[in-house]
N, C-alpha and C positions, 0 to 999 in steps of 0.2 A: 476589539479584542479578536485577533485572528489566531486560531489554533489549528495548525496544519502539520501533518507528518506524512512522509512518504511511506508507502507500504512495500512489502516484498522481503525476501530473505537476502538482504544485502550482506556483504562481508564486513567483519569487524574493522578492517582497514578503511572502509568507507567512512565509518563513524570517526575513526581516529584522524583521518585527513580533515574532517570538518572541524574538529576541536580547536586546532590552532587559529582558525578564522575567528573564533569567539573573542580572542584577545586583541584583534585588529580594530575593533570598533572604537572610534574616538569620541562619539557622542552617544550616550545611552538614551534609549527612547523612554525617558522618565518623565519629561515635561509634557503635560497635556495641553498647555496653552501656547506652544510654539507656533509661529506663523507658518502657514502652508506655502510651499514653493515647488515649482516644477522640477527644481534641481535637488530637492530633499526627499529622501526615501527612508522608510522604516524596514529594516532587514531583521528577520527572525531566523536564527540558526539553532539547531538542537541535535541531540543524539538520543537514540532509543536502544534499549536492550529488550529482546523478546525471548521467550521460552516456548517452543512449539515444535511441530514435526520437522525432522531433519530435511525432508523434501516433500513435495506434494504427494500425498497418498501414503506417507510413511507412518508406521506405528512407533517409531523411535523418536525421541525428543532431544533437543539440544538448544543451546543458547546461540543467539546471533545478534549482530548489531547493525544499525543503519542510521544514516544521517537524515535530518529533515531541514527544509529550507522554505522560506516564504518571504515575499517582498511586496511592498505597495508604496505608492506615493504618500508623502506626508499630507494629511488632511483627507485622504480617501477613507471612506467608511469601510472598516474591515468586516469580513464575513466569517461566520462560524464555519468550521469544517470538522470532519471525522478523522480518526487516526488512520484509516485505510484509504483516505483520499491520496492520490498520487500528486506529484508536484505539478501545478498548473499556473496559468496566467490568463485572466479574462481579457479578451480583446474586443468583444462585441457584446452588446446588450440589445436584443431584438424583442420588443414586446415583453420585457421582463425575463427573457431567457438568456442567460449568460453563456457565451461560447468562446472557446480558446484552445490553445495547445496544452498537452499534458504529456509528461514523461514518467516512467516508472522503472523498477528493477525487478527482474525475474530470477528466482533462485535456481540452482542446479542440483544434480545428484550424480553420484558415482559409486562404484563398488568399494572405493577407498573409504568412503564415509559409511557405507552400509553393506556389509559382506553378503547380505541376502540378495543383493543385486548382481552378484557374480554371473557373468555371461551376458548380461543385458547392456545395451548401449548407455553411455553417459549422457546426461543433459547438462549443457554448459549454462552458467549464469549469463544473463543477457540484459540489455536495456531495451525498452520499448517506448514508442512515441505515437501520439495520435491526437484525438480531439475529445474534449469534454463539453457537455452541456448540462446546465442545471437551472432549476426554477424553484422559487419560493412561493407556494400557494398561500402560506401564512408567513409574513416577513419575520425573519429571525427566530422562527419556531419550526416550521415544517419545510423540509427541502427534498426535492426530487433531483437526482443526479444520474448521469450516464457517462461512462468513459469507453472509448474504443481505441485500442492500442495494438500496433503491429511491431513485432520484434525487429530490431535494427540490423541484425546479422544472423547468420546461421540457419535461416529458414525455420524459425521457431513458431511461426503462425500468429494468428489474430485472436485477441481476447476482447470481450465486451462485458462490462460490469455495470449493474444497475443498483442504485442505492435509494433508500428512503429513510430519512432521519428526522427525529424530533429533538430539538435543542431546548434545554430548560435551565436558565440561570437560577441560581439559588444564592440570595444575598449578593454581596459585592464581589465575592472572590471565587465562587464555585460556578462551573458550567457542566451540566450533565447532558449526555446525548445517547440515543439508542435508535436502532433501526435494522430492518431486514436487508438481505443482500441476495442478488441473483447473478450468476456468472455463466456466460456462454463462451464457447471456443470453437474455432473452425477445425476441419479435419487434420490440417498440418500440425496444429498444436496438440490435438488429442493423440495422434499417432506418435509424435515425438515423446510425449510424457507418459502415455498409457498403452501404446501399441507394443506387441511382441512379435518379431518375425520368426519364421521357422528355424532359421539358423541360430537365433538367440535362444529359442526354446531348447534346441538340442544342446547348446553350450551350457545352459543353466541347469537343465535336468529337474527343475522345480516348478516350471510353469509351461503351459501349452501356448501355441501361437494365438494371438489375439489381434483382431483388426478393430481399431478404435475409430469411430466416426465423429464428426462434428455435431454440436448441439448443446444441450444443457450440461454444464459441467458441475455446478454446485449451487446449493442454497445455504444461506447462513444468516448470522445476526451479529451485530457489533454494538458494544456498550462502552462508554468512556466517561471518566470524571476528570475534569481539569481544575486545578487550584492555582490562583494567582498569588505567588509568594510575595512579589512586589510588582509595581507597574512594568518592570523589565523582565522579571523571571517568572516562569510558570512550570508546573509539573503536571503530567497527565498519566493516569493509569488506565488500562483498557483490556478488554477481553474480546477476541474475535473467534467465533465458532462457525465452521462450515461443514456441511455434509456433502461429500462427493456424490454425484448422481449420474445416471445413464451409463455410458461406456467408461467414464472415469471411475465409477464404483465397481462395475462388472469386471474390469480388467484384473487379471490375476496378480498384476503388480500391486494392486490395491487390496483385492479381496483375500489373497493368499499370503502375500509377503508384507502387506501393510494394513492400513485401516482407512475406511471411508470417513471416519470422524476426525476432523482436523480442528484442534483447539489451540489458540495462541493467547498468552498473556504477556503484557508489555508495560514498560514505563518509559516516559519521555521527559527530558529536561530541556526547556527552551529559554533562549536569551534574545532579547530584542535590542536593536541599536537604531539610532537616527544618524544617517550619513548624508553628506552632500557632495555634489559633483560640480 
């Protein structure tokens, strides 16, 4: 049972674009005794709806949607995952440490969405990509994971996220998970999201100039509950809380115009298919 959802404030159209793909599957991943083959894959597609901060550091809340995607070869043992894992694929296993590429989505902000940001620069949504590593000190129970991701355009900087999760199956249909989070960001990311130039401060009239430096960005915690409706369908609810730290919290974009407390609740519906090539 693989439960995986991408994180980030994606646009509703991202989820909408993923929904037509659900009806394209010709073989549902319902059979548990199907023969394994190199040409057979299990694809899981889903869509999430979240309610949380309109942008990072915001005190205003809004709805957003995002797609989720996972794939594995038929017969491969699936791994548990958390709702804030980004989309990944394990390429190597070195001494029990899984390593592979990972991609994610970053949300944006503008004065159009939040009038309190008048005079400040916009932050455009972005895709990022990088490498993940993870290790299971206790198989299928305790997981340690790290992701390092660089923005693909716009000079939006580098993020490094650390996860520690406990997974607990309950009966045949429930999976519970919970664990702390730590996020680091380089100076480029911090300046783009929390810095205020002298010119912006003058235009805004509400904040003073602020130079944001790289370092610890946030500490948090994520909990989730997944229920298997059928062997092919699952639904997941989750809560993600983070507290902005360091310059991310001290920036007047956060401390005066927004909030350092960032809480997100969400629900995801997933559908799995078996396909062949």
